[in-house]
Wavefront OBJ file of the C-alpha trace (Angstrom):
o trace
v -104.928 -76.267 -96.615
v -104.877 -73.426 -99.065
v -106.229 -69.940 -99.412
v -106.107 -67.153 -101.925
v -103.876 -64.298 -100.872
v -102.180 -61.243 -102.285
v -98.516 -61.216 -101.285
v -96.756 -58.882 -98.877
v -93.252 -58.646 -100.302
v -92.686 -62.108 -101.704
v -94.235 -62.793 -105.108
v -96.757 -65.595 -104.651
v -99.307 -67.107 -106.973
v -103.003 -66.442 -106.489
v -103.405 -69.643 -104.510
v -101.197 -69.884 -101.441
v -100.433 -73.060 -99.529
v -99.387 -73.376 -95.897
v -96.982 -75.917 -94.456
v -98.188 -78.019 -91.549
v -97.660 -75.845 -88.464
v -95.187 -76.697 -85.721
v -95.313 -75.502 -82.139
v -92.314 -73.392 -81.158
v -90.129 -74.961 -78.486
v -90.032 -74.218 -74.775
v -87.532 -71.424 -75.303
v -90.517 -69.327 -76.419
v -93.564 -71.238 -75.180
v -93.699 -71.341 -71.407
v -96.277 -72.457 -68.892
v -97.800 -68.991 -69.210
v -100.016 -67.679 -72.015
v -98.276 -66.610 -75.240
v -100.150 -64.486 -77.787
v -99.867 -61.582 -80.273
v -96.919 -62.957 -82.332
v -95.576 -60.239 -84.647
v -92.418 -60.720 -86.734
v -90.117 -57.864 -87.779
v -88.354 -58.852 -90.975
v -85.838 -55.995 -90.820
v -84.055 -57.396 -87.768
v -85.403 -60.986 -87.574
v -87.191 -60.284 -84.306
v -90.327 -62.044 -83.124
v -92.326 -59.963 -80.668
v -95.015 -61.633 -78.608
v -96.967 -61.259 -75.379
v -96.764 -63.277 -72.196
v -99.575 -63.227 -69.663
v -99.481 -64.686 -66.124
v -95.680 -64.924 -66.170
v -93.575 -64.490 -63.037
v -90.983 -62.320 -64.805
v -93.511 -59.815 -66.136
v -93.319 -56.316 -64.729
v -95.399 -56.583 -61.578
v -95.297 -60.391 -61.517
v -97.826 -63.107 -62.314
v -100.943 -61.208 -61.276
v -100.028 -58.000 -63.054
v -100.652 -57.201 -66.718
v -99.144 -58.817 -69.785
v -95.663 -57.934 -71.041
v -94.077 -57.633 -74.470
v -91.293 -60.166 -75.001
v -88.980 -60.560 -77.980
v -86.576 -63.113 -79.423
v -84.125 -63.015 -82.326
v -84.239 -65.650 -85.040
v -80.785 -67.064 -85.702
v -79.455 -67.877 -89.218
v -80.035 -71.555 -88.404
v -83.727 -70.829 -87.795
v -83.500 -71.315 -84.025
v -84.575 -68.671 -81.544
v -82.571 -66.824 -78.907
v -83.692 -66.742 -75.286
v -86.653 -64.306 -75.049
v -86.311 -61.056 -73.116
v -88.734 -58.450 -71.822
v -86.200 -55.709 -70.992
v -88.272 -53.018 -72.696
v -88.507 -50.522 -69.876
v -90.329 -47.839 -71.879
v -92.819 -50.310 -73.340
v -93.642 -52.649 -70.451
v -95.458 -51.487 -67.351
v -97.889 -53.062 -64.886
v -100.740 -52.756 -67.378
v -101.473 -54.907 -70.435
v -98.836 -54.280 -73.099
v -98.759 -55.626 -76.638
v -97.297 -54.732 -80.023
v -100.081 -54.398 -82.581
v -98.123 -53.138 -85.596
v -94.616 -52.717 -86.992
v -93.695 -50.144 -89.632
v -92.152 -51.230 -92.936
v -88.778 -49.896 -91.826
v -89.029 -51.697 -88.493
v -88.173 -48.580 -86.497
v -91.709 -47.794 -85.299
v -93.802 -50.000 -83.030
v -97.527 -49.549 -82.477
v -98.752 -50.470 -79.018
v -102.016 -51.411 -77.364
v -103.420 -49.072 -74.705
v -102.634 -45.533 -73.702
v -99.332 -44.771 -71.963
v -100.500 -41.531 -70.347
v -100.855 -43.117 -66.933
v -98.674 -45.718 -65.239
v -101.246 -46.441 -62.575
v -104.476 -46.992 -64.482
v -104.883 -48.690 -67.831
v -106.523 -46.505 -70.454
v -107.932 -47.881 -73.724
v -106.185 -46.535 -76.764
v -103.119 -46.905 -78.958
v -99.588 -45.505 -78.879
v -96.398 -45.608 -80.921
v -92.690 -45.667 -80.140
v -89.609 -44.899 -82.242
v -86.522 -47.096 -82.078
v -83.250 -45.443 -81.008
v -79.817 -46.739 -79.919
v -80.896 -50.356 -79.496
v -83.905 -49.226 -77.482
v -87.317 -47.604 -77.769
v -88.442 -44.097 -76.866
v -91.299 -43.517 -74.402
v -94.529 -44.046 -76.373
v -96.761 -41.240 -77.632
v -100.514 -41.738 -77.516
v -102.729 -41.838 -80.618
v -106.361 -40.761 -80.585
v -108.778 -43.086 -82.432
v -112.252 -41.478 -82.491
v -114.922 -43.903 -81.261
v -112.603 -46.192 -79.324
v -113.915 -44.682 -76.095
v -117.343 -46.174 -76.954
v -116.150 -49.722 -76.389
v -118.128 -51.958 -74.046
v -116.261 -54.225 -71.642
v -112.547 -54.818 -71.221
v -111.738 -56.625 -74.457
v -110.549 -54.959 -77.621
v -107.730 -55.406 -80.113
v -105.959 -53.456 -82.850
v -103.802 -54.236 -85.869
v -101.865 -51.455 -87.632
v -100.738 -52.134 -91.203
v -97.005 -51.688 -92.041
v -97.952 -48.673 -94.187
v -99.072 -47.007 -90.921
v -102.229 -45.540 -92.441
v -104.793 -48.262 -91.695
v -105.797 -49.843 -88.386
v -108.309 -52.681 -87.907
v -110.000 -52.664 -84.509
v -111.952 -55.398 -82.716
v -114.339 -54.092 -80.078
v -117.933 -54.142 -78.914
v -120.113 -51.032 -79.187
v -123.814 -50.502 -78.557
v -124.387 -50.824 -82.308
v -122.223 -53.948 -82.778
v -123.760 -57.063 -84.257
v -122.002 -59.342 -81.782
v -119.745 -59.424 -78.763
v -116.792 -57.942 -80.635
v -116.977 -56.732 -84.227
v -114.281 -55.610 -86.635
v -113.907 -51.955 -87.611
v -111.359 -50.024 -89.648
v -109.953 -46.534 -89.264
v -107.842 -44.632 -91.809
v -105.184 -42.010 -91.071
v -105.244 -38.718 -92.916
v -101.689 -38.439 -94.249
v -101.997 -34.647 -94.423
v -103.033 -34.058 -90.805
v -101.865 -37.301 -89.209
v -105.283 -37.723 -87.585
v -107.177 -41.002 -87.544
v -110.736 -41.157 -88.854
v -113.926 -42.543 -87.348
v -114.390 -46.291 -87.043
v -116.058 -47.999 -90.033
v -117.946 -51.253 -89.366
v -116.800 -54.009 -91.749
v -120.346 -55.277 -92.259
v -122.347 -58.397 -91.515
v -120.537 -60.677 -93.964
v -117.505 -60.576 -91.681
v -119.127 -59.750 -88.329
v -121.451 -62.199 -86.563
v -123.393 -62.457 -83.329
v -120.299 -64.092 -81.848
v -116.962 -62.331 -81.630
v -114.415 -61.420 -84.296
v -110.934 -60.721 -82.912
v -107.184 -60.660 -83.738
v -107.381 -59.017 -87.199
v -104.420 -59.037 -89.604
v -104.520 -57.145 -92.905
v -102.275 -57.829 -95.884
v -99.956 -55.087 -97.116
v -102.160 -54.352 -100.147
v -105.162 -54.093 -97.777
v -107.227 -56.624 -99.721
v -106.920 -59.741 -97.562
v -108.112 -59.934 -93.971
v -107.347 -62.687 -91.487
v -109.244 -62.808 -88.210
v -110.440 -65.221 -85.530
v -114.104 -65.859 -84.773
v -116.431 -68.086 -82.819
v -119.413 -66.937 -84.870
v -118.560 -68.542 -88.223
v -118.624 -72.351 -88.648
v -115.438 -73.822 -87.264
v -113.623 -76.778 -85.757
v -113.562 -75.448 -82.208
v -114.567 -72.538 -80.021
v -112.498 -70.070 -82.087
v -111.022 -70.555 -85.570
v -109.009 -68.412 -87.979
v -110.694 -67.214 -91.167
v -109.806 -65.217 -94.263
v -111.956 -62.784 -96.234
v -111.236 -60.682 -99.328
v -112.106 -57.058 -99.915
v -114.403 -56.818 -102.952
v -114.048 -53.133 -103.820
v -112.540 -49.891 -102.535
v -114.999 -49.637 -99.659
v -114.458 -51.307 -96.285
v -117.931 -52.820 -96.078
v -117.934 -55.280 -98.984
v -116.092 -58.528 -98.185
v -116.179 -62.065 -99.514
v -117.720 -64.796 -97.406
v -115.103 -65.757 -94.781
v -113.273 -69.031 -95.410
v -112.143 -71.292 -92.594
v -108.403 -71.960 -92.927
v -108.946 -75.679 -92.384
v -107.774 -78.273 -89.917
v -104.078 -77.658 -90.561
v -104.239 -74.226 -88.951
v -107.418 -74.661 -86.893
v -108.235 -77.200 -84.208
v -110.933 -78.068 -81.668
v -109.385 -75.504 -79.316
v -108.758 -71.766 -79.465
v -106.876 -70.613 -82.592
v -106.189 -66.931 -83.235
v -103.650 -64.113 -83.752
v -102.376 -65.180 -87.162
v -99.792 -62.925 -88.817
v -97.860 -63.311 -92.071
v -94.345 -61.893 -92.394
v -92.965 -60.468 -95.622
v -90.773 -63.540 -96.166
v -93.749 -65.903 -95.980
v -93.332 -66.990 -92.369
v -96.640 -67.480 -90.573
v -97.277 -67.306 -86.834
v -100.429 -67.918 -84.795
v -101.452 -69.156 -81.342
v -103.435 -72.181 -80.229
v -104.269 -74.160 -77.097
v -105.061 -77.318 -79.094
v -103.248 -79.638 -76.697
v -105.074 -78.458 -73.621
v -102.322 -76.148 -72.422
v -102.247 -72.390 -72.258
v -102.012 -70.763 -75.674
v -98.691 -71.400 -77.418
v -97.149 -69.900 -80.546
v -97.107 -72.002 -83.715
v -95.104 -71.393 -86.860
v -95.872 -72.230 -90.476
v -94.777 -70.869 -93.840
v -96.012 -70.288 -97.347
v -95.182 -73.256 -99.557
v -95.388 -74.017 -103.267
v -98.055 -76.118 -104.938
v -95.500 -78.886 -105.455
v -94.680 -78.947 -101.751
v -98.371 -79.038 -100.942
v -98.887 -82.054 -103.204
v -96.014 -83.859 -101.491
v -97.526 -82.949 -98.138
v -100.876 -84.466 -99.101
v -99.282 -87.589 -100.529
v -97.497 -88.239 -97.251
v -100.763 -87.907 -95.313
v -102.895 -90.248 -97.398
v -101.692 -93.826 -97.097
v -101.892 -95.469 -100.503
v -102.891 -92.156 -102.074
v -106.581 -92.795 -101.420
v -108.281 -96.020 -102.475
v -110.934 -96.336 -105.102
v -112.473 -93.889 -107.520
v -115.757 -92.041 -107.301
v -117.601 -92.550 -110.597
v -119.633 -89.748 -112.145
v -118.251 -86.932 -110.028
v -120.406 -83.823 -109.941
v -119.059 -80.490 -111.075
v -118.953 -79.399 -107.421
v -116.801 -82.399 -106.490
v -114.390 -81.604 -109.314
v -113.634 -78.303 -107.590
v -112.527 -79.972 -104.366
v -108.892 -79.783 -103.360
v -106.934 -83.021 -103.574
v -107.023 -83.797 -99.855
v -110.796 -83.540 -99.569
v -111.268 -85.482 -102.790
v -109.039 -88.260 -101.489
v -111.127 -88.485 -98.325
v -114.282 -88.822 -100.406
v -112.674 -91.502 -102.555
v -111.571 -93.422 -99.504
v -115.061 -93.442 -97.987
v -116.470 -94.625 -101.301
v -113.906 -97.425 -101.407
v -114.817 -98.463 -97.868
v -118.471 -98.505 -98.853
v -117.697 -100.763 -101.821
v -115.718 -103.118 -99.575
v -118.561 -103.146 -97.045
v -121.115 -104.084 -99.686
v -118.890 -106.807 -101.089
v -118.200 -108.294 -97.663
v -121.887 -108.375 -96.795
v -122.890 -109.874 -100.149
v -120.275 -112.590 -99.662
v -121.568 -113.407 -96.158
v -124.441 -115.652 -97.163
v -124.898 -117.005 -93.665
v -125.669 -113.540 -92.375
v -127.183 -111.687 -95.299
v -129.526 -113.869 -97.270
v -129.956 -111.726 -100.346
v -127.511 -113.881 -102.300
v -129.314 -117.117 -101.400
v -132.927 -116.201 -101.940
v -134.997 -116.239 -105.066
v -137.396 -113.673 -103.697
v -137.266 -110.266 -105.393
v -135.517 -107.528 -103.445
v -137.809 -105.213 -101.533
v -137.435 -101.475 -101.773
v -137.442 -99.324 -98.657
v -137.996 -95.618 -98.562
v -135.116 -93.412 -97.467
v -135.371 -91.332 -94.313
v -133.889 -87.874 -93.951
v -133.142 -86.001 -90.740
v -132.031 -82.372 -90.482
v -129.587 -80.456 -88.322
v -129.024 -76.993 -86.975
v -126.280 -74.781 -88.387
v -122.767 -75.848 -87.365
v -124.140 -78.786 -85.348
v -124.032 -82.570 -85.477
v -126.398 -82.988 -82.528
v -129.628 -84.827 -83.279
v -132.779 -82.762 -82.914
v -135.677 -84.298 -80.936
v -137.888 -84.056 -84.013
v -135.618 -86.612 -85.724
v -136.214 -89.363 -83.174
v -139.508 -90.633 -84.597
v -138.098 -90.900 -88.135
v -135.018 -92.713 -86.872
v -137.138 -95.142 -84.858
v -138.984 -95.994 -88.075
v -135.606 -96.880 -89.595
v -134.842 -99.035 -86.565
v -138.141 -100.905 -87.051
v -137.320 -101.538 -90.716
v -133.933 -102.977 -89.774
v -135.375 -105.120 -86.989
v -138.037 -106.538 -89.289
v -135.538 -107.194 -92.102
v -132.335 -108.758 -90.723
v -130.941 -109.086 -94.261
v -130.664 -105.314 -94.633
v -127.726 -103.029 -94.017
v -128.058 -99.277 -93.759
v -126.108 -96.449 -95.408
v -125.988 -93.278 -93.337
v -124.785 -90.369 -95.475
v -124.115 -86.949 -93.969
v -124.378 -83.651 -95.835
v -123.725 -79.968 -95.080
v -124.635 -76.620 -96.529
v -121.911 -74.363 -97.907
v -121.511 -72.183 -94.787
v -118.022 -73.484 -93.996
v -114.937 -74.395 -95.964
v -114.768 -77.679 -97.885
v -112.664 -79.483 -95.288
v -114.868 -78.281 -92.442
v -118.067 -79.275 -94.266
v -116.738 -82.757 -94.955
v -115.812 -83.235 -91.300
v -119.195 -81.910 -90.137
v -121.107 -84.173 -92.535
v -119.224 -87.214 -91.223
v -119.955 -86.208 -87.620
v -123.663 -85.891 -88.460
v -123.665 -89.367 -89.955
v -121.900 -90.720 -86.884
v -124.559 -89.158 -84.622
v -127.235 -91.105 -86.490
v -125.162 -94.285 -86.312
v -124.818 -93.876 -82.547
v -128.595 -93.504 -82.213
v -129.259 -96.605 -84.305
v -126.709 -98.633 -82.368
v -128.214 -97.542 -79.044
v -131.570 -98.805 -80.327
v -130.132 -102.279 -80.840
v -128.987 -102.171 -84.499
v -125.722 -104.086 -84.908
v -122.912 -101.697 -85.848
v -121.662 -104.092 -88.542
v -124.914 -103.365 -90.397
v -124.300 -99.600 -90.412
v -121.870 -97.731 -92.634
v -121.423 -93.991 -92.289
v -119.699 -91.481 -94.513
v -119.978 -87.839 -95.426
v -120.335 -85.883 -98.642
v -119.648 -82.433 -97.237
v -121.438 -79.767 -99.270
v -120.930 -81.536 -102.612
v -124.516 -82.800 -103.062
v -127.004 -80.065 -102.163
v -130.653 -80.900 -102.750
v -131.460 -77.238 -103.324
v -129.781 -73.853 -103.534
v -127.667 -72.551 -100.652
v -128.616 -68.970 -101.478
v -131.421 -68.812 -98.903
v -131.768 -69.831 -95.231
v -134.521 -72.338 -96.099
v -132.337 -73.882 -98.792
v -129.342 -74.214 -96.486
v -131.596 -75.793 -93.863
v -132.637 -78.528 -96.320
v -128.983 -79.223 -97.161
v -127.973 -79.759 -93.507
v -129.093 -83.368 -93.464
v -128.379 -87.060 -93.093
v -129.955 -89.504 -95.533
v -130.640 -93.049 -94.272
v -130.882 -95.617 -97.057
v -131.189 -99.409 -97.028
v -129.430 -102.084 -99.032
v -129.535 -105.855 -99.310
l 1 2 3 4 5 6 7 8 9 10 11 12 13 14 15 16 17 18 19 20 21 22 23 24 25 26 27 28 29 30 31 32 33 34 35 36 37 38 39 40 41 42 43 44 45 46 47 48 49 50 51 52 53 54 55 56 57 58 59 60 61 62 63 64 65 66 67 68 69 70 71 72 73 74 75 76 77 78 79 80 81 82 83 84 85 86 87 88 89 90 91 92 93 94 95 96 97 98 99 100 101 102 103 104 105 106 107 108 109 110 111 112 113 114 115 116 117 118 119 120 121 122 123 124 125 126 127 128 129 130 131 132 133 134 135 136 137 138 139 140 141 142 143 144 145 146 147 148 149 150 151 152 153 154 155 156 157 158 159 160 161 162 163 164 165 166 167 168 169 170 171 172 173 174 175 176 177 178 179 180 181 182 183 184 185 186 187 188 189 190 191 192 193 194 195 196 197 198 199 200 201 202 203 204 205 206 207 208 209 210 211 212 213 214 215 216 217 218 219 220 221 222 223 224 225 226 227 228 229 230 231 232 233 234 235 236 237 238 239 240 241 242 243 244 245 246 247 248 249 250 251 252 253 254 255 256 257 258 259 260 261 262 263 264 265 266 267 268 269 270 271 272 273 274 275 276 277 278 279 280 281 282 283 284 285 286 287 288 289 290 291 292 293 294 295 296 297 298 299 300 301 302 303 304 305 306 307 308 309 310 311 312 313 314 315 316 317 318 319 320 321 322 323 324 325 326 327 328 329 330 331 332 333 334 335 336 337 338 339 340 341 342 343 344 345 346 347 348 349 350 351 352 353 354 355 356 357 358 359 360 361 362 363 364 365 366 367 368 369 370 371 372 373 374 375 376 377 378 379 380 381 382 383 384 385 386 387 388 389 390 391 392 393 394 395 396 397 398 399 400 401 402 403 404 405 406 407 408 409 410 411 412 413 414 415 416 417 418 419 420 421 422 423 424 425 426 427 428 429 430 431 432 433 434 435 436 437 438 439 440 441 442 443 444 445 446 447 448 449 450 451 452 453 454 455 456 457 458 459 460 461 462 463 464 465 466 467 468 469 470 471
């Protein structure tokens, strides 16, 4: 997958590519929950959080602890430790920011009380291979949070913090806000809501802001995704904090059908995030920024034969697709061509090649879907039953079931969703007695809208499956 990103320290092009992620080994990932990965480039240290771990301060049922591991020159990781006596207590502890020099850590929660967890933020200075007792930071408005869940990310420049929390005025369960520090007084300003382009009626959590403060990563269950929570990226459009580009799903390399969140990008291009994609507790995954050439090699190794067939007369929208999505479209088109050829050759089954009667024409049917859904709506049943009747009355016909999506998600996501919609229709037809060998399904993603996606009614018309007949 690829995204546009402004670099931290490394000089990258405008388009940035990510290597396929790998799960870190059992030295770091345990049977407990791992989260909040944060890499300090100055001393090659990966900080992260463990929850429900027997060696946490207070044991399994106590709060979460900060753990750390050193990356060796070989790329391997040392045995993790949590011997941070000033930073870990029986409450929930996490590192939410590291200064550019690496000698200041920003911490979740207040450290004023050892007995009762207080919402807030603190910081600690490094000294003599250790860390000083944290000092609390006041963020105006944080006390207005609803519920127990909130998160913070502090930029390396130490003057910007992005907060995820729910307030009475929030659009969803948890929204994203930003607060700026006055460099003259050292005080943090009031929380600024990032707006409804980023925030949804679901939750937005685990923010990460690029060093130039123009690129925002976050996790959400409110934007179209592959699972219950995916990682997205959005770009700041001006100097305000309320004008952002439409969030882009990072694709099925980073995201999965499970929970994916807490992505961070180190200055050397290393990428860390967490996922429970294999049904376990959340584990830490690692990726890296790669070149365009490496990305092309990566795609070539995924697509056996490099993708078969060619789509004639590509639309301008299809020309914009990345190579992986385009190859998938080409492969489905090739399969369709093979299907037609096989059926035309099978004269004992399909009689169109052996009859002198003119071919009949049959009207297409179209069924529509809810946003981010491949589930058939009850209103579609009558139209689909009409298609079943046509197929039952005309045994020489096959049916093409073509899925489409609006442009709410990323290209890869839309293609996957359009295929799933087509498969839902195929399942219905098969359950009504239509032989599966007579049904071919494929998806076109968002490449063939029937109307504009600039309005809700237009997007609704583009979330569709078209059922056509051939002889």
